[in-house]
N, C-alpha and C positions, 0 to 999 in steps of 0.2 A: 504494500499499499504506499509505501514511501513514507518520510518525514512529516510530521504535523505541518511543517511549512508549505511542502510538496502538495499536501491534501487541501489545505487552506487555498494555494495558488489555481488548482484544479477547480476549486468550488468558484473562485472569482471569475475563472474563465468561462465555467459553464454559464453563470449568470448573465455575464457580459454577452455572450453569445444569442442567449434566448432574448435579452434586452434589445440587440439590433433586430430580430425579427419581429419584436413588439413594435418598433421605431417604423418599421416598414409597413405596419399596419395602421399607421397614423389616420388616414383618411377613413379607414372602416370604422375606427373608433369614435371620430368626431361625429360620423353620421349616427352613431348610438347616443349621441349627447354627452360624452366623455371629454371634457376638458384636460387635453394631453399636454399641454404647456407645463403646468406646475408638476404633474405627476412625472413626466418625464424628466425635468429638473431635479426633482428629489432622487428618483431612482439613479440617475447618473451621479449625483453627487454622493450617495452612499458607495456605489462602484468607486467612484475615485477615492473616496476615502479610504475603503478598503485595501487598494492598492498601495496608497501612502502608508498606511500602519504596517502593512506586508512588508515593504521596502525598509522601514525602520524597526521591524523586528517584534512590532506589538501585535502577536498573533490574534490574542483574544478580541483587542478591539476590531481588529482586520476582519474577523469571523462575526463579530456582533454586526458591524456596518454591511457587511454582504448579506446577513441574513436579513436585514432590514429591507435591502434591495429586493430579494428573493421574494419577501412578504407581499411587496407592493405588487410585484409581477403575477403572484399566484391570486392576489385579489381580484385580478381581471377575469381569471379563469372561474373562479368563485361565483362572481357575478354574471356568468355566462356571457362576457363581453368578447372575449377572443378564447380560441384554443391554442393551449401552449405545449408543445412537445419538447421536453427535456431530453438530452442525449442519453442520460440515464438517471436513476433517482440519486439525487445528491447526497441523501443520508445513507444511500447504501454503502456501507462499510464491511469488511470481513468481519465475521464475529470469531473472537480469539477466546479460547476456552483454556482456563486455568485452574486446577484445583489443589488444594493442600492443607495443611495444618494453621500454618500462618501463625505460630506461638511466639508472642515476643517478636515483634515485627522489627528487623534490622536492615543495614545498608544491603545487604545480599538480597532480600525481598525486594527493596526497591528496585535495584537494578535490573531484577526478572520483569517486575510490574513494567518498568519503563520502557524495556525491550518489547514486552508484550502489547505495549499501547502503541509502538510505531507500525504494527502490524494491523491494527484494527481496533474494533471496539472489545474491550477487555470484560470477558464474564468469569468472575472468580466463584469457584464452589468451595466452599469451608467444609474440613472434615467435620463431623458431628464428634462431641464428646465420647459418646459412646464406643463410634468406631476408632478413635484415637487408642482408647485404652484396650482395645481388642487387638490392633494392630502393632501398636508400640509397647504395651505392656505396661503403660504408665499414663496418669491424667496430665492434662495441659497445666500449663500454669494460670493462663486466662480461659475461662469457660467459653463456649461457642457464641453466647450472646454478647459478651465482652470482645472476643474475636472479631464479631460481625460488625459491631460499631467502630473498632478502628479501621477494618479495610473500607468501611463505607467511606472514610473521611480522605482517603488516599486519592490524589488526582488523575491517577493514571487507570484507576478502574471505573469502568462504566455502571457494572451493575455487579452484586455479590449477593449470594444466596448460601443457605445451608445445603448440604449434600442430602442425599436420601441415607436412611439407617441401615437398608437392606441391599439396596441396588445401585451401585455407583454408576452404572449406565445410564440411569434414569436421567439424570440433569443432562448429560450430552444428549438424550432424545429430545428432551424439552428446548434446549437452546439451539440444537442442531448447527454446531459451529463449522465454521470453514477451517479453521487452524485449530490445533489442540497444541498447545505448549507445554513440554514437560521440563521439570527443573532438574540439575544435574543429579541430584539425589533420588529421584522418583525412579523405583525398580519397575519399570514396565518394558516389555518388549515392545519395540516400536512397530515389528512387523505385526505381531499378534493383535496388538491394539487397533492398528489400522484396519485389518480385515474386520475385525469384530465391529467398529465403529461404521464402517462403510456398509456393512451387511444391514447393520440396523436401522442407517438413515438413508440407504439408498442413494448415496450421492460421494462425490469425491471429497476427500478431506485429506488435507496436509498436516502431517504431523513434524513438530520441529522441537529438536532437544536442543536446550540453553545450557551450553556446557560451560560457561564462565562462573567458575568458583573461585573466588580470592580472598584472601584474609583482610577483613575490615578493620580490624582493631586488636592489636596485641595479640595474634595468633589465632583470633576467633574467627569462625567460619558459617557456625549456625546457631541456632537456638540452643540446642543441647551445650554447645560451649559455653554460651552466656550463663545457662543454669547450673553447670558445674563450677563456672567462676564464681558466681554469685554465691554458691554455698561455700566455696573455699574462704570468700572474703568474710562471710559472717562468721564461719568458723575459727577465723582468725589465721588461716594457711595462705591467703593471697593478700596483694596490695591492691589498695583501691587504684 
């Protein structure tokens, strides 16, 4: 899908293309009693603002401006004044599926989520407390409700949901992702998972393994490392 900047640029290009088509229908709109002068001026201003903000790196402002322009254009369709055909749905992004425990969110998690967001809309499925106890043989530090709230606040995440207690495939069936992103520690056979998912969804899916696992602080690489170091500190065996 490219970077966020590239996606905003494509959004601006698509709206600009449709605006040119609408301008060519100016006489048709006027015949229906639509005053085009102020309308076209406003749409053009929003498009130019979006281009300016994009050029200066203010992606959020660019996105807001171009969405206003799109809204004005779509209002013409809503009022049955013109029929607009977009080259493709502007909001159609790849659905990126990512599952995990995400207990004690750390920089490694953020790097994974940031990469996921570069691929499309990120849907995160959080492992249920009962499943973590069964799979890892221990409880999480934060319960599923707390972990859910933490993940909701991360800007790279489009939507976060709790997993199914019995069937880990069910969220995949519900979301119907285009991409499944696996973390470096997730012990799945990519080939077996791909076959199972495509059979369930009856569609092509891409599986990507995120292999970048670096120490983010003092030799720490995971939530487990943080837990162990925290215990050592509490017991007086480590340094803060």
